[in-house]
Residue frames as qw, qx, qy, qz and C-alpha x, y, z in Angstrom:
[[0.436, -0.264, 0.137, -0.850, -23.38, 74.18, -57.36],
 [0.821, -0.151, -0.393, -0.387, -24.95, 70.73, -57.35],
 [0.645, 0.043, -0.678, 0.350, -22.42, 69.03, -55.09],
 [0.026, 0.095, -0.528, 0.843, -22.77, 71.50, -52.14],
 [0.589, -0.137, -0.079, -0.793, -26.56, 71.53, -52.66],
 [0.833, -0.086, -0.508, -0.202, -26.86, 67.73, -52.52],
 [0.461, 0.102, -0.682, 0.559, -24.43, 67.55, -49.61],
 [0.206, -0.117, 0.371, -0.898, -26.56, 69.97, -47.63],
 [0.720, -0.087, -0.252, -0.641, -29.80, 68.24, -48.71],
 [0.779, -0.030, -0.625, 0.031, -28.57, 64.78, -47.66],
 [0.244, 0.121, -0.626, 0.730, -27.25, 66.16, -44.37],
 [0.446, -0.136, 0.181, -0.866, -30.66, 67.61, -43.59],
 [0.822, -0.045, -0.403, -0.399, -32.31, 64.29, -44.51],
 [0.603, 0.101, -0.712, 0.346, -29.80, 62.34, -42.37],
 [0.049, 0.080, -0.569, 0.817, -30.25, 64.45, -39.26],
 [0.583, -0.092, -0.030, -0.807, -34.01, 64.72, -39.78],
 [0.805, -0.041, -0.541, -0.238, -34.36, 60.96, -40.01],
 [0.454, 0.068, -0.719, 0.522, -32.21, 60.41, -36.92],
 [0.212, -0.080, 0.388, -0.893, -34.40, 62.84, -34.96],
 [0.716, -0.045, -0.261, -0.646, -37.53, 61.17, -36.31],
 [0.722, 0.011, -0.690, 0.047, -36.27, 57.72, -35.25],
 [0.213, 0.088, -0.653, 0.721, -35.33, 58.94, -31.78],
 [0.425, -0.055, 0.202, -0.880, -38.78, 60.47, -31.28],
 [0.775, -0.013, -0.447, -0.447, -40.50, 57.35, -32.63],
 [0.607, 0.019, -0.744, 0.279, -38.56, 55.10, -30.26],
 [0.017, -0.084, 0.532, -0.842, -39.23, 57.42, -27.31],
 [0.628, -0.056, -0.047, -0.774, -42.94, 57.29, -28.08],
 [0.766, 0.034, -0.611, -0.198, -42.82, 53.50, -28.44],
 [0.431, 0.022, -0.753, 0.497, -41.12, 52.89, -25.07],
 [0.261, -0.089, 0.348, -0.896, -43.52, 55.32, -23.37],
 [0.752, -0.041, -0.233, -0.616, -46.45, 53.33, -24.73],
 [0.678, 0.069, -0.724, 0.109, -44.74, 50.12, -23.61],
 [0.141, 0.051, -0.660, 0.736, -44.44, 51.46, -20.05],
 [0.499, -0.050, 0.106, -0.859, -48.03, 52.71, -20.10],
 [0.804, -0.008, -0.470, -0.363, -49.11, 49.21, -21.15],
 [0.505, 0.144, -0.769, 0.364, -46.85, 47.54, -18.55],
 [0.107, -0.112, 0.566, -0.810, -48.43, 49.32, -15.58],
 [0.691, -0.058, -0.092, -0.715, -51.85, 47.91, -16.53],
 [0.443, -0.253, 0.845, -0.160, -50.66, 44.32, -15.93],
 [0.811, 0.400, 0.120, -0.410, -52.37, 43.20, -19.16],
 [0.392, -0.259, 0.782, 0.409, -51.21, 40.55, -21.58],
 [0.486, 0.359, -0.382, -0.700, -52.10, 40.25, -25.26],
 [0.920, 0.098, 0.246, -0.289, -54.01, 37.26, -26.51],
 [0.916, 0.368, -0.090, 0.130, -51.62, 34.51, -27.57],
 [0.221, 0.757, -0.500, 0.359, -48.55, 35.99, -25.90],
 [0.736, -0.049, -0.624, 0.256, -46.41, 33.99, -23.49],
 [0.486, -0.501, -0.455, 0.553, -46.41, 36.61, -20.75],
 [0.021, -0.940, -0.217, 0.263, -46.40, 40.27, -19.88],
 [0.324, -0.582, 0.413, 0.621, -42.88, 40.96, -21.17],
 [0.340, 0.188, 0.754, 0.530, -43.78, 39.53, -24.59],
 [0.116, 0.818, 0.561, 0.047, -46.90, 41.70, -24.60],
 [0.189, -0.865, 0.028, 0.465, -44.92, 44.82, -23.71],
 [0.355, -0.307, 0.595, 0.653, -42.40, 44.11, -26.50],
 [0.283, 0.474, 0.752, 0.360, -45.25, 43.66, -28.94],
 [0.005, 0.922, 0.350, -0.167, -46.74, 47.02, -27.95],
 [0.272, -0.710, 0.295, 0.579, -43.34, 48.70, -28.39],
 [0.364, -0.004, 0.729, 0.580, -42.91, 47.09, -31.82],
 [0.212, 0.709, 0.657, 0.147, -46.38, 48.20, -32.88],
 [0.069, -0.959, -0.157, 0.226, -45.65, 51.82, -31.89],
 [0.421, -0.552, 0.418, 0.586, -42.20, 51.83, -33.51],
 [0.545, 0.688, -0.073, -0.474, -43.67, 51.91, -37.01],
 [0.943, 0.330, -0.021, 0.029, -41.86, 48.75, -38.15],
 [0.272, 0.791, -0.498, 0.229, -38.32, 49.91, -37.31],
 [0.322, -0.486, 0.748, -0.316, -38.00, 47.36, -34.47],
 [0.942, 0.121, 0.097, -0.299, -39.24, 44.29, -36.34],
 [0.831, 0.411, -0.349, 0.140, -37.07, 41.29, -37.20],
 [0.728, 0.010, -0.415, 0.545, -33.62, 41.19, -35.66],
 [0.049, 0.451, -0.209, 0.867, -34.06, 44.69, -34.22],
 [0.684, -0.551, -0.283, -0.386, -36.67, 43.28, -31.81],
 [0.797, -0.197, -0.390, 0.416, -33.75, 42.13, -29.65],
 [0.265, 0.339, -0.200, 0.881, -32.95, 45.79, -28.92],
 [0.510, -0.589, -0.126, -0.615, -36.10, 46.14, -26.77],
 [0.413, 0.057, -0.776, 0.473, -35.28, 45.56, -23.10],
 [0.556, -0.643, -0.213, -0.481, -37.52, 45.41, -20.04],
 [0.401, 0.134, -0.690, 0.588, -36.20, 45.70, -16.49],
 [0.542, -0.713, -0.349, -0.276, -37.96, 45.74, -13.13],
 [0.296, 0.346, -0.526, 0.718, -36.50, 47.52, -10.07],
 [0.377, -0.525, -0.681, 0.343, -37.51, 47.41, -6.44],
 [0.022, -0.849, -0.282, -0.447, -39.38, 50.62, -5.66],
 [0.530, -0.846, -0.002, 0.046, -37.63, 51.17, -2.33],
 [0.652, -0.514, 0.361, 0.426, -34.01, 50.14, -2.98],
 [0.477, 0.773, -0.233, -0.347, -33.84, 50.58, -6.78],
 [0.304, -0.365, 0.860, 0.184, -32.12, 47.21, -7.06],
 [0.534, 0.201, -0.569, -0.593, -33.04, 45.21, -10.13],
 [0.611, -0.028, 0.715, -0.339, -35.49, 42.45, -9.35],
 [0.028, 0.023, -0.835, -0.549, -37.08, 40.21, -11.91],
 [0.036, 0.489, 0.849, -0.196, -40.61, 40.74, -10.76],
 [0.091, -0.388, -0.348, -0.848, -43.48, 42.84, -12.05],
 [0.319, -0.513, -0.731, 0.318, -44.93, 43.27, -8.57],
 [0.096, -0.917, -0.281, -0.267, -46.91, 46.30, -7.36],
 [0.440, -0.868, 0.108, 0.201, -44.62, 49.07, -6.12],
 [0.681, -0.162, 0.413, 0.582, -41.75, 48.06, -8.40],
 [0.212, 0.747, -0.186, -0.602, -40.48, 50.29, -11.18],
 [0.790, 0.323, 0.474, 0.217, -40.65, 49.07, -14.77],
 [0.021, -0.706, 0.358, 0.610, -38.16, 50.39, -17.31],
 [0.781, 0.452, 0.413, 0.126, -38.64, 49.77, -21.05],
 [0.117, -0.753, 0.360, 0.538, -35.82, 50.74, -23.39],
 [0.830, 0.534, 0.075, 0.140, -34.56, 50.52, -26.92],
 [0.403, -0.779, 0.379, 0.296, -30.78, 50.39, -26.88],
 [0.447, -0.359, 0.670, 0.471, -28.21, 50.28, -29.64],
 [0.638, 0.649, 0.414, -0.025, -30.27, 50.95, -32.78],
 [0.421, -0.317, 0.404, 0.748, -27.83, 51.75, -35.59],
 [0.481, 0.808, 0.278, -0.194, -28.90, 54.27, -38.22],
 [0.634, -0.003, 0.381, 0.673, -26.55, 54.38, -41.23],
 [0.086, 0.715, 0.022, -0.693, -26.06, 57.80, -42.72],
 [0.712, 0.640, 0.286, 0.020, -26.69, 58.52, -46.39],
 [0.517, 0.747, -0.110, 0.402, -23.92, 61.04, -47.07],
 [0.718, -0.573, -0.101, 0.382, -20.91, 60.93, -44.73],
 [0.497, 0.711, 0.005, 0.497, -19.33, 64.05, -46.18],
 [0.005, 0.731, -0.302, 0.611, -18.63, 66.27, -43.17],
 [0.628, -0.502, 0.453, -0.385, -18.66, 63.59, -40.47],
 [0.209, -0.312, 0.925, 0.065, -17.53, 60.02, -39.95],
 [0.547, 0.050, -0.631, -0.548, -19.17, 57.22, -41.90],
 [0.112, -0.070, -0.933, 0.335, -20.00, 55.31, -38.71],
 [0.307, -0.563, -0.650, -0.408, -23.70, 54.81, -37.99],
 [0.266, -0.449, 0.270, -0.809, -25.57, 56.88, -35.44],
 [0.326, -0.189, -0.900, 0.221, -26.50, 54.86, -32.32],
 [0.404, -0.437, -0.105, -0.797, -29.97, 55.68, -30.94],
 [0.261, -0.189, -0.873, 0.366, -31.39, 54.83, -27.49],
 [0.401, -0.460, -0.125, -0.782, -34.65, 55.60, -25.71],
 [0.253, -0.108, -0.853, 0.442, -35.71, 54.92, -22.11],
 [0.456, -0.453, -0.096, -0.760, -38.94, 55.27, -20.16],
 [0.319, -0.082, -0.872, 0.363, -39.96, 54.10, -16.70],
 [0.495, -0.459, -0.054, -0.736, -42.89, 54.23, -14.27],
 [0.234, -0.220, 0.808, -0.495, -44.02, 52.71, -11.00],
 [0.378, -0.231, -0.851, -0.281, -46.18, 49.59, -11.07],
 [0.424, -0.328, 0.216, -0.816, -49.30, 50.51, -9.16],
 [0.502, -0.055, 0.756, -0.416, -51.62, 48.24, -7.15],
 [0.072, 0.121, 0.923, 0.358, -53.28, 45.36, -8.96],
 [0.421, -0.217, -0.316, -0.822, -56.78, 45.93, -10.32],
 [0.616, -0.178, 0.466, -0.610, -59.71, 44.81, -8.17],
 [0.939, 0.108, 0.148, -0.292, -60.23, 41.08, -8.21],
 [0.762, 0.474, -0.393, 0.200, -56.68, 40.24, -9.36],
 [0.747, -0.657, 0.101, 0.018, -54.50, 38.66, -6.72],
 [0.650, -0.393, 0.408, 0.506, -51.18, 38.19, -8.54],
 [0.251, 0.696, -0.339, -0.581, -49.48, 39.84, -11.54],
 [0.912, 0.387, -0.033, -0.130, -49.35, 37.89, -14.82],
 [0.833, -0.233, 0.266, 0.425, -46.18, 35.85, -15.48],
 [0.031, -0.754, 0.359, 0.549, -43.30, 37.65, -17.08]]
């Protein structure tokens, strides 16, 4: 009785944690995009991209700290042609993503032992600069 019970229990924990991580990352990248469209930078950061990554890390509840910080990606696309630019200019689209996060399962009984790969994307249009600001902050 115990072996099937624990197998079912660990499967529920595994899938529950994977869903929790996916939702956490989705929330974090949404907050990163919401921060990006404000053109703000955090005190002490080297530019807007570093500030956006910091906001994503803060909202990811510690899961994207350390080496996992490299999984956060920021891309800017031209609003008319959808071609990737490298500029955070008004009218462009900003996309913040977490790609390739590996979640190792606890009990690989009824599935492969390979980790689950999680991704999350969010994007929005960069609006006009706030009054009194003539150029976006450096990336």
